[in-house]
Structures are given as C-alpha cells and as structure tokens.
Backbone as a printed PyTorch tensor [residue, N CA C, xyz], in Angstrom:
tensor([[[-30.2440,  22.9770,  -8.6640],
         [-29.2230,  22.7110,  -9.6230],
         [-28.8540,  21.2300,  -9.5400]],

        [[-28.8850,  20.5590, -10.6500],
         [-28.6350,  19.1190, -10.6870],
         [-27.2470,  18.8650, -11.2780]],

        [[-26.4470,  18.0260, -10.5820],
         [-25.1360,  17.6480, -11.0630],
         [-25.1950,  16.2050, -11.5330]],

        [[-24.6550,  15.9430, -12.6950],
         [-24.6460,  14.6010, -13.2500],
         [-23.1930,  14.1380, -13.3860]],

        [[-22.6210,  13.6650, -12.2800],
         [-21.2540,  13.1830, -12.2780],
         [-21.2580,  11.6660, -12.2860]],

        [[-20.4350,  11.0970, -13.1340],
         [-20.2530,   9.6530, -13.1110],
         [-19.0760,   9.3420, -12.1890]],

        [[-18.9410,   8.1030, -11.8260],
         [-17.8260,   7.6580, -10.9900],
         [-16.5090,   7.9510, -11.7100]],

        [[-16.4670,   7.7160, -13.0270],
         [-15.2450,   7.9610, -13.7790],
         [-14.8730,   9.4390, -13.7540]],

        [[-15.8640,  10.3140, -13.8760],
         [-15.6050,  11.7490, -13.8320],
         [-15.0640,  12.1450, -12.4760]],

        [[-15.6620,  11.6230, -11.4290],
         [-15.2130,  11.9170, -10.0720],
         [-13.7960,  11.4050,  -9.8470]],

        [[-13.5080,  10.1960, -10.3100],
         [-12.1660,   9.6260, -10.1520],
         [-11.1390,  10.4520, -10.9240]],

        [[-11.4860,  10.8560, -12.1380],
         [-10.5790,  11.6580, -12.9420],
         [-10.3060,  12.9930, -12.2710]],

        [[-11.3330,  13.6190, -11.7480],
         [-11.1580,  14.8930, -11.0510],
         [-10.2740,  14.7100,  -9.8210]],

        [[-10.4650,  13.6060,  -9.1090],
         [ -9.6410,  13.3280,  -7.9320],
         [ -8.1890,  13.1500,  -8.3210]],

        [[ -7.9660,  12.3890,  -9.3850],
         [ -6.6020,  12.1320,  -9.8420],
         [ -5.9460,  13.4350, -10.2840]],

        [[ -6.6670,  14.2400, -11.0290],
         [ -6.1120,  15.5060, -11.5050],
         [ -5.7990,  16.4280, -10.3320]],

        [[ -6.6600,  16.4570,  -9.3570],
         [ -6.4270,  17.2850,  -8.1790],
         [ -5.2160,  16.8260,  -7.4040]],

        [[ -5.0360,  15.5300,  -7.2770],
         [ -3.8850,  14.9990,  -6.5590],
         [ -2.5880,  15.2760,  -7.2960]],

        [[ -2.6540,  15.3330,  -8.6230],
         [ -1.4690,  15.6150,  -9.4110],
         [ -0.9250,  17.0050,  -9.1670]],

        [[ -1.7310,  17.8870,  -8.5990],
         [ -1.2970,  19.2520,  -8.3390],
         [ -0.6670,  19.4040,  -6.9610]],

        [[ -0.6950,  18.3730,  -6.1570],
         [ -0.0890,  18.4330,  -4.8340],
         [  1.4240,  18.4140,  -4.9440]],

        [[  2.0780,  19.0110,  -3.9920],
         [  3.5350,  18.9240,  -3.9320],
         [  3.9070,  17.4820,  -3.6320]],

        [[  4.9890,  17.0010,  -4.2180],
         [  5.3380,  15.6030,  -3.9930],
         [  5.7020,  15.3360,  -2.5380]],

        [[  5.1930,  14.2550,  -2.0380],
         [  5.5510,  13.7700,  -0.7130],
         [  6.2430,  12.4380,  -0.9600]],

        [[  7.4700,  12.3250,  -0.5070],
         [  8.2210,  11.1110,  -0.7580],
         [  7.9450,  10.1020,   0.3390]],

        [[  7.6670,   8.8770,  -0.0870],
         [  7.3880,   7.8220,   0.8720],
         [  7.7380,   6.4950,   0.2370]],

        [[  8.1430,   5.5440,   1.0500],
         [  8.5080,   4.2630,   0.4660],
         [  8.1830,   3.0640,   1.3290]],

        [[  8.5910,   3.0440,   2.5670],
         [  8.4300,   1.8120,   3.3280],
         [  7.0540,   1.7010,   3.9740]],

        [[  6.8150,   0.6010,   4.6540],
         [  5.4900,   0.2980,   5.1950],
         [  5.0080,   1.2840,   6.2530]],

        [[  5.8980,   2.0520,   6.8330],
         [  5.5060,   2.9740,   7.8960],
         [  5.2010,   4.3700,   7.3750]],

        [[  5.1990,   4.5490,   6.0780],
         [  4.9060,   5.8390,   5.4680],
         [  3.4730,   5.8320,   4.9310]],

        [[  2.9360,   6.9930,   4.6220],
         [  1.5840,   7.0180,   4.0430],
         [  1.4740,   6.1940,   2.7570]],

        [[  2.4860,   6.2870,   1.8830],
         [  2.4360,   5.4880,   0.6560],
         [  2.4730,   4.0040,   0.9900]],

        [[  3.3490,   3.6290,   1.8990],
         [  3.4420,   2.2220,   2.3040],
         [  2.1340,   1.7090,   2.8770]],

        [[  1.4720,   2.5520,   3.6610],
         [  0.1830,   2.1590,   4.2420],
         [ -0.8810,   1.9660,   3.1630]],

        [[ -0.9110,   2.8620,   2.1810],
         [ -1.9010,   2.7230,   1.0960],
         [ -1.6200,   1.4740,   0.2670]],

        [[ -0.3450,   1.2260,  -0.0050],
         [  0.0200,   0.0350,  -0.7760],
         [ -0.3130,  -1.2360,   0.0070]],

        [[ -0.1360,  -1.1760,   1.3210],
         [ -0.4820,  -2.3270,   2.1650],
         [ -1.9910,  -2.5730,   2.1440]],

        [[ -2.7710,  -1.5100,   2.1060],
         [ -4.2290,  -1.6660,   2.0140],
         [ -4.6060,  -2.3480,   0.7110]],

        [[ -3.9760,  -1.9370,  -0.3790],
         [ -4.2560,  -2.5760,  -1.6730],
         [ -3.8940,  -4.0590,  -1.6010]],

        [[ -2.6820,  -4.3370,  -1.1700],
         [ -2.2070,  -5.7180,  -1.0980],
         [ -3.0620,  -6.5560,  -0.1450]],

        [[ -3.3470,  -5.9980,   1.0140],
         [ -4.1530,  -6.7220,   1.9980],
         [ -5.5630,  -7.0040,   1.5080]],

        [[ -6.1390,  -6.0280,   0.8240],
         [ -7.4890,  -6.2280,   0.2850],
         [ -7.5080,  -7.3580,  -0.7330]],

        [[ -6.4990,  -7.3810,  -1.5920],
         [ -6.4420,  -8.4290,  -2.6080],
         [ -6.1990,  -9.8070,  -1.9740]],

        [[ -5.4040,  -9.8520,  -0.9120],
         [ -5.1740, -11.1220,  -0.2120],
         [ -6.4540, -11.6110,   0.4670]],

        [[ -7.2080, -10.6840,   1.0300],
         [ -8.4560, -11.0520,   1.7210],
         [ -9.5160, -11.5800,   0.7600]],

        [[ -9.3530, -11.3140,  -0.5310],
         [-10.3190, -11.8270,  -1.5090],
         [-10.3820, -13.3520,  -1.5000]],

        [[ -9.2640, -13.9820,  -1.1350],
         [ -9.2340, -15.4540,  -1.0990],
         [-10.2570, -16.0200,  -0.1210]],

        [[-10.4970, -15.2890,   0.9650],
         [-11.4170, -15.7710,   2.0030],
         [-12.8220, -15.1850,   1.8690]],

        [[-12.9740, -14.1610,   1.0490],
         [-14.2920, -13.5370,   0.8820],
         [-15.2280, -14.5310,   0.1940]],

        [[-16.4370, -14.6170,   0.6920],
         [-17.3780, -15.6000,   0.1680],
         [-18.4650, -14.9940,  -0.7060]],

        [[-18.8870, -13.8010,  -0.3840],
         [-19.9930, -13.2130,  -1.1370],
         [-19.4860, -12.1550,  -2.1130]],

        [[-20.2950, -11.8850,  -3.0950],
         [-19.9730, -10.8250,  -4.0430],
         [-19.8270,  -9.4960,  -3.3150]],

        [[-20.7010,  -9.2280,  -2.3740],
         [-20.6530,  -7.9680,  -1.6350],
         [-19.3260,  -7.8190,  -0.8900]],

        [[-18.8470,  -8.8970,  -0.2770],
         [-17.5650,  -8.8480,   0.4330],
         [-16.4220,  -8.5690,  -0.5470]],

        [[-16.4500,  -9.2290,  -1.6860],
         [-15.4000,  -9.0410,  -2.6890],
         [-15.4080,  -7.6170,  -3.2270]],

        [[-16.5780,  -7.1060,  -3.5220],
         [-16.6870,  -5.7420,  -4.0480],
         [-16.2010,  -4.7310,  -3.0170]],

        [[-16.5370,  -4.9400,  -1.7700],
         [-16.1020,  -4.0290,  -0.7050],
         [-14.5690,  -4.0040,  -0.5960]],

        [[-13.9500,  -5.1580,  -0.6830],
         [-12.4930,  -5.2350,  -0.6300],
         [-11.8570,  -4.5490,  -1.8340]],

        [[-12.4130,  -4.7670,  -2.9940],
         [-11.8760,  -4.1390,  -4.2060],
         [-12.0410,  -2.6230,  -4.1310]],

        [[-13.1710,  -2.1630,  -3.6290],
         [-13.3840,  -0.7220,  -3.5070],
         [-12.4200,  -0.0930,  -2.5060]],

        [[-12.0750,  -0.8020,  -1.4560],
         [-11.0690,  -0.3010,  -0.5060],
         [ -9.7180,  -0.1640,  -1.2040]],

        [[ -9.3830,  -1.1310,  -2.0390],
         [ -8.1340,  -1.0670,  -2.7990],
         [ -8.1620,   0.0950,  -3.7910]],

        [[ -9.3050,   0.3210,  -4.4240],
         [ -9.4360,   1.4420,  -5.3590],
         [ -9.1830,   2.7760,  -4.6550]],

        [[ -9.7560,   2.9460,  -3.4840],
         [ -9.5720,   4.1890,  -2.7290],
         [ -8.0970,   4.3980,  -2.3860]],

        [[ -7.4250,   3.3360,  -2.0060],
         [ -6.0020,   3.4490,  -1.6720],
         [ -5.1520,   3.7400,  -2.9030]],

        [[ -5.5380,   3.2050,  -4.0450],
         [ -4.8060,   3.5050,  -5.2820],
         [ -4.8930,   4.9980,  -5.5930]],

        [[ -6.0710,   5.5710,  -5.4370],
         [ -6.2510,   7.0060,  -5.6730],
         [ -5.4340,   7.8170,  -4.6600]],

        [[ -5.5070,   7.4390,  -3.3950],
         [ -4.7620,   8.1590,  -2.3520],
         [ -3.2550,   8.0790,  -2.5900]],

        [[ -2.7880,   6.9840,  -3.1640],
         [ -1.3540,   6.7870,  -3.3990],
         [ -0.7770,   7.8100,  -4.3660]],

        [[ -1.6120,   8.3950,  -5.1870],
         [ -1.1330,   9.3930,  -6.1400],
         [ -0.6020,  10.6570,  -5.4580]],

        [[ -0.9180,  10.8410,  -4.2010],
         [ -0.4450,  12.0200,  -3.4680],
         [  1.0080,  11.8740,  -3.0300]],

        [[  1.5960,  10.7100,  -3.2140],
         [  2.9420,  10.4250,  -2.7290],
         [  3.8280,   9.9460,  -3.8650]],

        [[  5.1200,  10.1370,  -3.6790],
         [  6.1000,   9.5880,  -4.6080],
         [  7.0110,   8.6410,  -3.8350]],

        [[  7.4890,   7.6010,  -4.4940],
         [  8.4270,   6.6970,  -3.8240],
         [  9.6860,   7.4390,  -3.3810]],

        [[ 10.2690,   6.9690,  -2.3150],
         [ 11.4480,   7.5900,  -1.7240],
         [ 12.6070,   7.7090,  -2.7120]],

        [[ 12.7460,   6.7560,  -3.6070],
         [ 13.8780,   6.7820,  -4.5400],
         [ 13.8330,   7.9960,  -5.4710]],

        [[ 12.7020,   8.6630,  -5.5690],
         [ 12.6070,   9.8420,  -6.4250],
         [ 13.4650,  10.9860,  -5.8830]],

        [[ 13.7460,  10.9970,  -4.5890],
         [ 14.5890,  12.0510,  -4.0120],
         [ 15.9970,  12.0080,  -4.5870]],

        [[ 16.4280,  10.8270,  -5.0240],
         [ 17.7740,  10.6650,  -5.5600],
         [ 17.8920,  11.1100,  -7.0140]],

        [[ 16.7830,  11.3610,  -7.6560],
         [ 16.8140,  11.7940,  -9.0560],
         [ 17.1170,  13.2840,  -9.1160]],

        [[ 18.2760,  13.6250,  -9.6390],
         [ 18.6990,  15.0310,  -9.7110],
         [ 18.2610,  15.6790, -11.0240]],

        [[ 18.2210,  14.9050, -12.0910],
         [ 17.8320,  15.4250, -13.3950],
         [ 16.3120,  15.6380, -13.4090]],

        [[ 15.8920,  16.8750, -13.5190],
         [ 14.4620,  17.2040, -13.4440],
         [ 13.6590,  16.5550, -14.5710]],

        [[ 14.2520,  16.4310, -15.7520],
         [ 13.5590,  15.7850, -16.8670],
         [ 13.3260,  14.3010, -16.5590]],

        [[ 14.3390,  13.6500, -16.0160],
         [ 14.2020,  12.2400, -15.6470],
         [ 13.1910,  12.0690, -14.5200]],

        [[ 13.2150,  12.9790, -13.5580],
         [ 12.2680,  12.9220, -12.4480],
         [ 10.8360,  13.1000, -12.9640]],

        [[ 10.6530,  14.0110, -13.9040],
         [  9.3190,  14.2390, -14.4850],
         [  8.8330,  12.9920, -15.2150]],

        [[  9.7310,  12.3630, -15.9710],
         [  9.3530,  11.1310, -16.6920],
         [  9.0100,  10.0100, -15.7150]],

        [[  9.8380,   9.8580, -14.6900],
         [  9.5990,   8.8080, -13.6970],
         [  8.2850,   9.0560, -12.9590]],

        [[  8.0140,  10.3180, -12.6400],
         [  6.7650,  10.6570, -11.9580],
         [  5.5620,  10.3270, -12.8350]],

        [[  5.6480,  10.6830, -14.1100],
         [  4.5460,  10.3800, -15.0350],
         [  4.3410,   8.8730, -15.1600]],

        [[  5.4420,   8.1190, -15.2420],
         [  5.3350,   6.6630, -15.3450],
         [  4.7360,   6.0660, -14.0800]],

        [[  5.1630,   6.5600, -12.9270],
         [  4.6210,   6.0910, -11.6500],
         [  3.1140,   6.3400, -11.5780]],

        [[  2.6870,   7.5520, -11.9570],
         [  1.2610,   7.8710, -11.9430],
         [  0.4940,   7.0120, -12.9560]],

        [[  1.1200,   6.7430, -14.1060],
         [  0.4900,   5.8780, -15.1120],
         [  0.2630,   4.4780, -14.5470]],

        [[  1.2710,   3.9610, -13.8470],
         [  1.1370,   2.6180, -13.2770],
         [  0.0410,   2.5790, -12.2160]],

        [[ -0.0470,   3.6210, -11.4040],
         [ -1.1330,   3.6780, -10.4170],
         [ -2.4880,   3.7770, -11.1170]],

        [[ -2.5370,   4.5180, -12.2050],
         [ -3.7730,   4.6100, -12.9850],
         [ -4.1640,   3.2630, -13.5700]],

        [[ -3.1750,   2.5350, -14.0850],
         [ -3.4430,   1.2040, -14.6180],
         [ -3.9370,   0.2720, -13.5220]],

        [[ -3.3600,   0.4110, -12.3470],
         [ -3.7980,  -0.3900, -11.2120],
         [ -5.2470,  -0.0800, -10.8790]],

        [[ -5.5860,   1.2040, -10.8610],
         [ -6.9640,   1.6080, -10.5740],
         [ -7.9300,   1.0330, -11.6130]],

        [[ -7.5620,   1.1090, -12.8720],
         [ -8.4160,   0.5710, -13.9440],
         [ -8.6030,  -0.9360, -13.7650]],

        [[ -7.5170,  -1.6380, -13.4580],
         [ -7.6140,  -3.0920, -13.2490],
         [ -8.5010,  -3.4130, -12.0500]],

        [[ -8.4100,  -2.6000, -11.0120],
         [ -9.2890,  -2.8100,  -9.8580],
         [-10.7520,  -2.5920, -10.2350]],

        [[-11.0190,  -1.6250, -11.0970],
         [-12.3950,  -1.4130, -11.5710],
         [-12.8590,  -2.6050, -12.4070]],

        [[-11.9770,  -3.1210, -13.2450],
         [-12.3080,  -4.3080, -14.0350],
         [-12.5750,  -5.5040, -13.1240]],

        [[-11.7970,  -5.6000, -12.0520],
         [-11.9940,  -6.6900, -11.0900],
         [-13.3640,  -6.5640, -10.4180]],

        [[-13.7140,  -5.3580, -10.0410],
         [-15.0330,  -5.1310,  -9.4430],
         [-16.1370,  -5.5520, -10.4120]],

        [[-15.9980,  -5.1660, -11.6790],
         [-17.0030,  -5.5380, -12.6870],
         [-17.0790,  -7.0580, -12.8710]],

        [[-15.9310,  -7.7090, -12.8380],
         [-15.9210,  -9.1740, -12.9840],
         [-16.6650,  -9.8320, -11.8280]],

        [[-16.4370,  -9.3450, -10.6110],
         [-17.1500,  -9.9060,  -9.4630],
         [-18.6490,  -9.6350,  -9.5670]],

        [[-18.9990,  -8.4300,  -9.9630],
         [-20.4250,  -8.0980, -10.0930],
         [-21.1120,  -8.9450, -11.1680]],

        [[-20.3410,  -9.3440, -12.1800],
         [-20.8800, -10.1960, -13.2430],
         [-20.8370, -11.6770, -12.8690]],

        [[-20.2230, -11.9860, -11.7290],
         [-20.1200, -13.3810, -11.3160],
         [-19.1010, -14.1690, -12.1180]],

        [[-18.1500, -13.4840, -12.7330],
         [-17.1670, -14.1240, -13.6050],
         [-15.8490, -14.3280, -12.8440]],

        [[-15.7630, -15.4290, -12.1200],
         [-14.5830, -15.7320, -11.3060],
         [-13.3450, -15.9780, -12.1660]],

        [[-13.5190, -16.5630, -13.3520],
         [-12.3700, -16.7830, -14.2310],
         [-11.7480, -15.4560, -14.6530]],

        [[-12.5920, -14.5040, -15.0270],
         [-12.1070, -13.1790, -15.4110],
         [-11.4510, -12.4980, -14.2060]],

        [[-12.0550, -12.6440, -13.0310],
         [-11.4920, -12.0530, -11.8160],
         [-10.0970, -12.6170, -11.5470]],

        [[ -9.9260, -13.9220, -11.7120],
         [ -8.6170, -14.5400, -11.5010],
         [ -7.5930, -14.0100, -12.5050]],

        [[ -8.0160, -13.8330, -13.7380],
         [ -7.1410, -13.2890, -14.7820],
         [ -6.6830, -11.8670, -14.4050]],

        [[ -7.6120, -11.0580, -13.9540],
         [ -7.3070,  -9.6720, -13.5860],
         [ -6.4020,  -9.6280, -12.3620]],

        [[ -6.6350, -10.5130, -11.3990],
         [ -5.7580, -10.5590, -10.2260],
         [ -4.3240, -10.8840, -10.6390]],

        [[ -4.1650, -11.7400, -11.6310],
         [ -2.8280, -12.0370, -12.1550],
         [ -2.1900, -10.8000, -12.7830]],

        [[ -2.9920, -10.0280, -13.5110],
         [ -2.4920,  -8.8000, -14.1250],
         [ -2.1020,  -7.7770, -13.0500]],

        [[ -2.8690,  -7.7370, -11.9800],
         [ -2.5300,  -6.8330, -10.8690],
         [ -1.2170,  -7.2470, -10.2040]],

        [[ -0.9940,  -8.5440, -10.0760],
         [  0.2800,  -9.0290,  -9.5140],
         [  1.4470,  -8.6080, -10.4000]],

        [[  1.2440,  -8.6940, -11.7220],
         [  2.2920,  -8.2830, -12.6510],
         [  2.5970,  -6.7890, -12.5200]],

        [[  1.5540,  -5.9700, -12.3870],
         [  1.7480,  -4.5290, -12.1970],
         [  2.5050,  -4.2440, -10.8990]],

        [[  2.1460,  -4.9690,  -9.8470],
         [  2.8150,  -4.7880,  -8.5590],
         [  4.2960,  -5.1190,  -8.6900]],

        [[  4.5870,  -6.2340,  -9.3340],
         [  5.9800,  -6.6570,  -9.5040],
         [  6.7610,  -5.6110, -10.2990]],

        [[  6.1810,  -5.1390, -11.3810],
         [  6.8430,  -4.1330, -12.2160],
         [  7.0890,  -2.8440, -11.4260]],

        [[  6.0850,  -2.4110, -10.6880],
         [  6.2180,  -1.2010,  -9.8990],
         [  7.2740,  -1.3220,  -8.8250]],

        [[  7.3220,  -2.4670,  -8.1790],
         [  8.3170,  -2.6670,  -7.1290],
         [  9.7290,  -2.7420,  -7.7060]],

        [[  9.8580,  -3.3440,  -8.8850],
         [ 11.1720,  -3.4070,  -9.5220],
         [ 11.6730,  -2.0110,  -9.8890]],

        [[ 10.7570,  -1.1550, -10.3450],
         [ 11.1410,   0.1910, -10.7730],
         [ 11.2930,   1.1660,  -9.6160]],

        [[ 10.4280,   1.0770,  -8.6180],
         [ 10.2910,   2.1750,  -7.6700],
         [ 10.5450,   1.8310,  -6.2090]],

        [[ 11.1500,   0.6800,  -5.9430],
         [ 11.5900,   0.3790,  -4.5810],
         [ 13.0430,  -0.0370,  -4.6300]],

        [[ 13.7060,   0.1310,  -3.5020],
         [ 15.1240,  -0.2660,  -3.4210],
         [ 15.2570,  -1.7510,  -3.3140]]])
C-alpha cells in the first residue's frame, strides 16, 4: 500500500490533531510554550551566524517544529477569560497567528533554498512583526 502524503498534508494533519487536545496553559520561559517560543526565537537569532544554506534551513526547520508544537498550549492569560465565546475567539486567533508564523517560516525556508537573501530578510521582518503582535495580545 503506497501513501502519497505531502509535507503540507502532514502539517495540516498535525495541526488538526493538536487542536483536539485539551488546552494546556503556559506563558513564561519555564513552561512548555515558553520553551517552544524560545526555540523559535533562538533559531531565528542563530540565522545571523549561519553561513551555509544547509545551516539556515536546519535552523528554520527547528523553528517550524516548535511552531507546530506550540499549538498544544495556550498562553496563561487565557485562564482569566471567563466568557467562553471570547475565549473561543481568542483561541482561534492565537492558533491563526501560530499558523501564520508557520507559513512564514516555510516561506523563509524556500527563500534560503532559492538563495534569495533579500526575500529572507523581508520574511524575517514579517516574523518579527508577528512576534510583536502576538506578545502584545497574549502576554502580560
């Protein structure tokens, strides 16, 4: 029996599966969410010193894995949301932002594979903007 799964199909299945997990609240650097976010941030910082395409791609792929893993957790501030409708909206927005981050990381990987450093720099700027927006919304 032959299975023909693309990376996108596998990622989508992973994301959908994680969406069915019970929420785990996490926020600071010592929590699972904090650790995954630190991996993303650290990987992007290490790109400055990476010299080869292979090194850059490896760092971006590590960040991609952490973005997917982050979907299993919710920021700590979600515990304070009493209105279930508001909590559902905030959860959907949080997952959307993580999805956008994952897509941008994939675009970054493609830019490195194409040897397009200008495009990679542009995408890194977009990732910084997403990080800032997420931190403004979902951290104390």
